[in-house]
C-alpha positions in Angstrom: 132.6 160.5 132.2 130.4 161.5 135.8 127.6 159.4 134.8 129.3 156.3 134.5 131.3 157.2 137.6 128.5 157.5 139.9 127.3 154.4 138.4 130.1 152.5 139.8 130.1 153.9 142.4 126.5 152.9 143.1 127.5 149.4 142.5 130.3 149.2 144.5 128.4 150.6 147.1 125.7 148.3 146.9 128.5 145.6 146.9 129.8 146.7 150.2 126.3 146.3 151.7 125.5 142.9 150.9 125.1 140.6 154.4 127.2 137.9 152.4 130.2 140.6 152.2 130.3 141.1 156.0 129.7 137.1 156.5 132.9 136.2 154.8 134.9 139.4 156.0 137.8 137.5 157.2 137.6 134.5 154.6 139.8 134.3 151.3 138.3 136.1 148.6 138.9 135.3 144.5 142.0 137.8 144.4 144.7 135.5 145.5 146.5 137.7 148.8 143.1 139.1 149.9 140.9 138.5 152.5 137.0 139.1 151.2 137.2 142.3 153.9 140.5 143.6 152.2 139.0 143.2 148.7 136.4 144.9 150.2 138.3 148.0 151.6 140.4 148.1 148.4 137.1 148.3 145.8 135.8 151.2 148.9 139.3 152.9 148.6 138.9 153.6 144.6 135.4 155.1 144.7 137.0 157.8 147.1 140.1 158.1 145.0 139.2 158.4 141.8 138.8 162.0 141.8 142.2 162.8 143.2 143.7 160.6 140.7 141.8 162.0 138.1 142.2 165.5 138.7 146.3 164.9 139.1 148.4 165.8 136.5 149.9 162.9 134.7 153.5 162.2 134.8 155.5 163.2 131.8 156.4 159.1 130.9 153.2 158.2 131.0 151.2 157.6 127.5 147.5 158.1 127.0 145.8 155.4 125.3 142.7 156.6 123.3 139.6 154.3 121.9 
């Protein structure tokens, strides 16, 4: 799990460093209602927030699905 997280975080960081993102920051993104900058900020926040989410207890009403 750690290796997958670190790989995904590295990919996200690479996308966020892409100069094309900065050039299109205020333009609409592929996700309706988000600018490129808003979507980039959302992506970056997920890299940081995942550790808190994984550390939190699951609410009783949540069903855990396995593959």
